[in-house]
C-alpha positions in Angstrom: -86.6 17.7 9.3 -87.6 14.5 10.6 -85.8 12.6 13.4 -84.4 10.0 11.2 -82.7 12.5 8.9 -81.2 14.3 11.9 -79.9 11.1 13.3 -78.3 10.1 10.0 -76.8 13.5 9.6 -75.3 13.3 13.1 -73.8 9.9 12.3 -72.4 11.2 9.1 -70.9 14.1 10.9 -69.4 11.8 13.5 -68.1 9.5 10.8 -66.7 12.5 8.9 -65.0 13.9 12.0 -63.6 10.4 12.8 -62.3 10.1 9.3 -60.8 13.6 9.4 -59.0 12.7 12.7 -57.7 9.5 11.1 -56.5 11.5 8.1 -54.8 14.0 10.3 -53.1 11.2 12.3 -51.9 9.6 9.0 -50.6 12.9 7.7 -48.7 13.5 10.9 -47.2 10.1 10.7 -46.3 10.6 7.1 -44.6 13.9 7.9 -42.6 12.2 10.6 -41.6 9.4 8.2 -40.6 12.0 5.5 -38.5 13.9 8.1 -36.8 10.6 9.2 -36.2 9.7 5.6 -34.6 13.1 4.9 -32.4 12.7 8.0 -31.3 9.3 6.8 -30.5 10.7 3.4 -28.4 13.5 4.9 -26.5 11.0 7.1 -26.0 8.7 4.1 -24.6 11.6 2.1 -22.2 12.4 4.9 -21.1 8.8 5.1 -20.5 8.7 1.4 -18.3 11.8 1.7 -16.4 10.2 4.6 -16.0 7.0 2.6 -14.7 8.9 -0.4 -12.1 10.6 1.8 -11.1 7.3 3.3 -10.7 5.8 -0.2 -8.5 8.7 -1.2 -6.4 8.3 2.0 -6.0 4.6 1.4 -4.9 5.3 -2.2 -2.3 7.8 -1.0 -1.0 5.3 1.6 -0.7 2.6 -1.1 1.3 4.9 -3.3 3.5 6.0 -0.4 4.1 2.3 0.4 5.0 1.6 -3.2 7.4 4.6 -3.2 9.0 3.5 0.1 9.4 -0.1 -1.2 11.1 1.2 -4.3 13.5 3.3 -2.3 14.3 0.4 0.0 15.0 -1.8 -2.9 17.2 0.8 -4.5 19.1 1.3 -1.2 19.4 -2.5 -0.8 20.8 -2.8 -4.3 23.3 0.0 -3.7 24.4 -1.6 -0.4 24.7 -5.0 -2.2 26.9 -3.3 -4.9 29.1 -1.8 -2.2 29.4 -5.1 -0.4 30.2 -7.0 -3.6 32.8 -4.3 -4.6 34.5 -4.7 -1.3 34.6 -8.5 -1.6 36.1 -8.2 -5.1 38.8 -5.8 -3.8 39.5 -8.2 -0.9 39.8 -11.1 -3.3 42.1 -9.1 -5.6 44.3 -8.2 -2.7 44.4 -11.7 -1.4 45.4 -13.0 -4.9 48.2 -10.4 -5.1 49.6 -11.6 -1.8 50.3 -14.9 -3.4 52.2 -13.4 -6.2 56.0 -13.3 -6.2 57.6 -10.3 -7.8 61.0 -10.8 -9.4 62.6 -7.6 -10.4 64.1 -7.6 -13.8 61.9 -10.4 -15.1 59.4 -9.2 -17.7 55.8 -10.1 -17.6 54.9 -13.1 -19.8 58.5 -14.4 -20.0 57.7 -17.6 -18.0 58.0 -19.7 -21.2 61.6 -18.5 -21.7 62.7 -19.6 -18.2 65.4 -22.3 -17.9 64.5 -25.4 -15.9 66.5 -24.2 -13.0 64.4 -21.0 -12.7 61.2 -23.1 -13.1 62.3 -25.4 -10.3 63.1 -22.4 -8.1 59.7 -20.8 -8.8 57.9 -24.1 -8.2 59.7 -24.4 -4.8 58.8 -20.8 -3.9 55.1 -21.3 -4.8 54.9 -24.6 -2.8 56.1 -22.8 0.3 53.4 -20.1 0.0 
């Protein structure tokens, strides 16, 4: 072999070994990137699971809030009914206090009363 051929062959070997080293470095970096990508995907999947759980919790809380609001409205309505019933009873009792009871006089016989009785009743009502 001549000297030129040997020298070219050494250059090719050096270039080949340099290229091989570069390829090995690139492959190592690619492996690291793939591993990082897989780690990110795993974390993303975990985050999606957590988010799904949070969404379910929020939905349950919303439903619970709706149920609570409905119960509060029902209780408020029933309390309002009780208050109004008491007020009606009080008004009825107050109106009965202004009534005059005359024993022996039938209900609805006001039209049959003599003027004397009418004057007496008018006098009694004016004092009340």
